[in-house]
Structures are given as structure tokens and as C-alpha cells.
C-alpha positions as CSV (number, residue, x, y, z in Angstrom):
1,M,-12.3,-5.2,-1.0
2,L,-9.6,-5.4,1.6
3,I,-10.0,-9.1,2.2
4,H,-9.9,-9.8,-1.5
5,H,-6.6,-8.1,-1.9
6,R,-5.0,-9.6,1.1
7,S,-6.0,-12.9,-0.3
8,R,-4.4,-12.0,-3.5
9,H,-1.2,-11.0,-1.7
10,A,-1.2,-14.3,0.3
11,R,-1.4,-16.2,-2.9
12,R,1.2,-14.1,-4.7
13,A,3.6,-14.6,-1.7
14,A,2.9,-18.4,-1.7
15,L,3.6,-18.6,-5.4
16,T,6.9,-16.7,-5.0
17,A,7.9,-19.1,-2.2
18,V,6.8,-22.1,-4.3
19,A,9.0,-20.7,-7.2
20,A,12.0,-20.3,-4.9
21,V,11.7,-23.9,-3.8
22,A,11.4,-25.0,-7.4
23,V,14.6,-23.2,-8.4
24,L,16.5,-25.0,-5.7
25,A,14.9,-28.2,-7.0
26,L,15.9,-27.5,-10.5
27,G,19.5,-26.9,-9.3
28,A,19.5,-30.0,-7.5
29,C,18.4,-32.1,-10.5
30,D,21.0,-30.4,-12.7
31,S,23.8,-31.1,-10.3
32,G,23.7,-34.8,-10.8
33,D,25.1,-36.8,-13.8
34,D,22.8,-39.7,-14.0
35,G,21.2,-38.8,-17.2
36,A,18.1,-36.8,-18.2
37,A,15.7,-39.8,-17.8
38,K,16.6,-40.1,-14.1
39,A,16.4,-36.3,-13.6
40,K,12.9,-36.4,-15.2
41,K,11.8,-39.2,-12.9
42,D,13.1,-37.6,-9.9
43,E,11.9,-34.1,-10.6
44,P,9.9,-32.9,-7.7
45,V,6.4,-31.4,-7.9
46,V,5.0,-28.5,-6.0
47,V,1.6,-27.5,-5.1
48,A,0.5,-24.0,-5.9
49,P,-2.5,-22.5,-4.2
50,G,-5.5,-21.8,-6.3
51,K,-7.6,-18.6,-6.5
52,P,-10.3,-18.2,-3.9
53,G,-12.7,-21.0,-4.5
54,E,-10.5,-22.9,-6.8
55,P,-8.5,-26.0,-6.0
56,A,-4.7,-26.0,-5.7
57,R,-2.7,-27.0,-8.6
58,T,0.3,-29.5,-9.0
59,L,3.1,-28.0,-10.9
60,S,6.5,-29.2,-12.0
61,A,9.4,-27.1,-10.9
62,E,9.6,-25.3,-14.2
63,E,5.9,-24.6,-14.2
64,A,6.2,-23.1,-10.6
65,V,9.0,-20.8,-11.7
66,K,7.0,-19.6,-14.6
67,A,3.9,-19.1,-12.3
68,A,5.8,-16.7,-10.0
69,P,4.4,-13.2,-10.2
70,D,6.3,-10.4,-11.8
71,N,7.1,-8.0,-9.0
72,T,8.6,-5.3,-11.0
73,P,7.0,-1.9,-10.1
74,N,4.9,-0.4,-12.9
75,S,3.7,3.3,-13.4
76,A,0.7,2.7,-11.2
77,D,3.0,1.8,-8.3
78,L,5.4,4.6,-8.8
79,N,2.7,7.2,-9.2
80,Y,0.9,6.0,-6.0
81,A,4.0,6.4,-3.9
82,Q,4.8,9.8,-5.3
83,M,1.2,11.2,-4.9
84,M,0.7,9.6,-1.5
85,I,3.8,11.3,-0.2
86,V,2.2,14.7,-1.2
87,H,-1.3,13.5,0.1
88,H,0.2,12.6,3.5
89,G,2.2,15.8,3.5
90,Q,-1.0,17.9,3.4
91,A,-2.5,15.8,6.3
92,L,0.6,16.6,8.4
93,K,0.1,20.3,7.5
94,M,-3.4,20.0,9.0
95,T,-2.4,18.0,12.1
96,D,0.3,20.6,12.8
97,L,-2.4,23.2,13.6
98,V,-4.2,20.9,16.1
99,A,-2.3,21.4,19.2
100,A,-2.6,25.2,19.2
101,R,-6.1,25.5,17.7
102,A,-8.3,22.5,18.6
103,G,-10.7,22.8,21.5
104,S,-11.4,19.1,22.0
105,E,-8.9,16.8,23.6
106,A,-10.3,14.0,21.5
107,V,-9.4,16.0,18.3
108,K,-5.9,16.7,19.8
109,R,-5.4,12.9,20.4
110,L,-6.7,12.2,16.9
111,G,-4.3,14.7,15.3
112,E,-1.4,13.1,17.2
113,R,-2.3,9.6,16.0
114,I,-2.7,10.7,12.5
115,A,0.8,12.3,12.5
116,A,2.4,9.4,14.2
117,S,1.2,7.0,11.6
118,Q,1.7,9.1,8.4
119,K,5.2,10.4,9.0
120,P,6.8,6.9,8.9
121,E,4.6,6.1,6.0
122,I,6.0,8.9,4.0
123,E,9.7,7.9,5.0
124,S,8.8,4.4,3.8
125,M,7.5,5.4,0.6
126,K,10.5,7.8,0.0
127,G,12.8,5.0,0.8
128,W,11.0,2.6,-1.6
129,L,11.0,5.1,-4.4
130,K,14.7,5.8,-4.0
131,S,15.4,2.1,-4.1
132,Q,13.6,1.9,-7.4
133,G,15.2,5.1,-8.9
134,G,11.8,6.9,-8.8
135,A,12.8,9.5,-6.3
136,K,13.6,12.0,-9.1
137,Q,10.2,11.8,-10.4
138,Q,8.4,13.3,-7.3
139,H,7.2,16.4,-8.9
140,G,4.5,17.8,-11.3
141,H,1.6,16.2,-9.5
142,D,-1.4,18.5,-9.4
143,H,-3.0,18.6,-6.0
144,A,-6.5,18.9,-7.7
145,T,-6.1,15.5,-9.3
146,M,-5.7,13.8,-6.0
147,P,-9.0,12.8,-4.3
148,G,-9.6,14.2,-0.9
149,M,-7.1,17.1,-1.0
150,A,-8.2,20.3,0.7
151,T,-8.0,23.6,-1.4
152,E,-5.8,26.4,-0.3
153,A,-8.9,28.3,0.7
154,Q,-10.0,25.5,2.9
155,L,-6.6,25.3,4.6
156,A,-6.6,29.1,5.1
157,Q,-10.1,28.7,6.8
158,L,-8.7,26.0,9.0
159,R,-5.6,28.1,9.9
160,A,-8.0,31.0,10.9
161,A,-10.4,28.7,13.0
162,K,-10.2,28.0,16.7
163,G,-11.9,25.9,19.3
164,K,-15.1,24.2,18.3
165,A,-15.1,25.8,14.8
166,F,-11.6,24.4,14.2
167,D,-12.6,21.0,15.4
168,E,-15.7,20.7,13.1
169,L,-13.8,21.9,10.0
170,F,-10.7,19.7,10.8
171,L,-12.9,16.5,11.2
172,K,-14.7,17.5,8.0
173,L,-11.6,18.1,5.9
174,M,-9.7,15.2,7.3
175,T,-12.6,12.7,6.7
176,V,-12.7,13.7,3.1
177,H,-8.8,13.5,3.0
178,H,-8.9,10.0,4.4
179,Q,-11.6,8.9,1.9
180,G,-9.4,10.2,-0.9
181,A,-6.4,8.2,0.4
182,I,-8.5,5.0,0.5
183,T,-9.6,5.6,-3.0
184,M,-6.0,6.0,-4.3
185,A,-4.9,2.9,-2.3
186,T,-7.8,0.8,-3.7
187,E,-6.9,1.9,-7.2
188,V,-3.2,0.9,-6.9
189,L,-4.3,-2.5,-5.6
190,T,-6.0,-3.1,-8.8
191,D,-3.5,-1.5,-11.2
192,G,-0.1,-2.0,-9.5
193,K,2.1,-5.0,-9.4
194,N,4.6,-4.5,-6.6
195,V,4.2,-6.6,-3.4
196,L,5.6,-3.9,-1.1
197,V,3.4,-1.1,-2.7
198,E,0.4,-3.5,-2.1
199,E,1.3,-3.9,1.5
200,M,1.6,-0.2,2.0
201,A,-1.8,0.4,0.3
202,N,-3.5,-2.2,2.4
203,E,-2.1,-0.5,5.6
204,V,-3.4,2.9,4.4
205,I,-6.9,1.4,3.9
206,A,-7.0,-0.4,7.1
207,Q,-5.5,2.4,9.3
208,Q,-7.5,5.2,7.6
209,T,-10.8,3.4,7.5
210,V,-10.5,3.0,11.4
211,E,-9.7,6.8,11.8
212,M,-12.4,7.8,9.3
213,N,-15.1,5.9,11.2
214,R,-13.8,7.5,14.5
215,M,-14.0,10.9,13.1
216,R,-17.6,10.3,11.8
217,S,-18.7,9.4,15.4
218,M,-17.0,12.4,17.0
């Protein structure tokens, strides 16, 4: 799944670059005054990458511009960023307990790594939402609708645990939490449109898959 979406991103980026070149080419053709026939004859062509398993296509400059993907965020992109901020926020609440309550040094190091990766991701998503005018919409998301979220009862149990009992519960809850984040990221790769959101989602999948596998082996 991850390879497929990265291939899609590479093709989208290539088409965007192709379209940019085509725009410059169109401008160069329009700047001359030798007549429409010469402009048509001299019009450059561009090669656009095909889908996986398909050959590349030769496009005119105008066709390349039309082929460029629409990068305007849709509701799936905005909802993903809004919900993932909340989702990551709960993970940070859980990792805040690790230093004082965990019994294993491995769990303590894991908690530090999770916090170190998710704090900047939250800031990146907040910054992206602000740039899209979506910051005002960050409310009203029901925790129960987000996959992998721990319940208040589970968080209370985690806060009350210590040593080995804490380690076991933390690893159990965080593994489920990571799986939920991967589910959300996979969904936005299918339903979203924005390249930056796609990059953030791919990073979540890659990072949290590694961490989830590590937790399952602990």
C-alpha cells in the first residue's frame, strides 16, 4: 500500500513539473510574432510518466497543463489533519506518563521517540491547517470515531499503573493507537487530494509501522 501511494505521489509531482515546463513553453511561443503556423510548428512536446505498468505519454504543452493534478485540499485532507492533531495529542498524554511510571528502560526510550516524532508532526499539521484557513475548524471531533483512541477508563488505568503493569498496558494501548493512526493515514491517501497531506500521511504510516512492530516484539 505504501509503495503504491508513493508511486502515485512521484507521478503527481512529475506531472506538476511537466505542467510547469509546459506553461513556460506556452509563454515562449506566445512571445513571438511569427504567426500561428510557426508557433504550432515550434510548439514543444513533453513526456508525461504513465501509471505503474503503463507507458509514458507524449503531450503537447496545453495537454500537459490540463493533466496537472488539482492540489486543492478537500474535506478528507482537512478532516485528516484536524483529527490527527487530536489523535497525536492523546499519544503525547500517554508518553508523558512514561518517565515516572515505566519500569523498562526500553519502554522509556520508546516513549521518548514517540514524543519526539509526534510533537513536530502536530505543529506541521497545525501550520498547514492555518495556511488553508482550516484552523478554525479544529473542534467537534468525537474521540470515539477515531480508530485506536484509548477510552477515558483506559487512560485512568494507565495513570494508576506502575512498573511492569504500566509497561504492558502502555504497549497494548499504544500499539492499538498506532494501528488507528495508520488506518486514518491510509484512508486519506485514498480520499484526499493535497500533496503535502499525502506526504504527512505516508510519514505517519512509515514511522508508526516501525514503532508498532517494535512494540509487538517487546
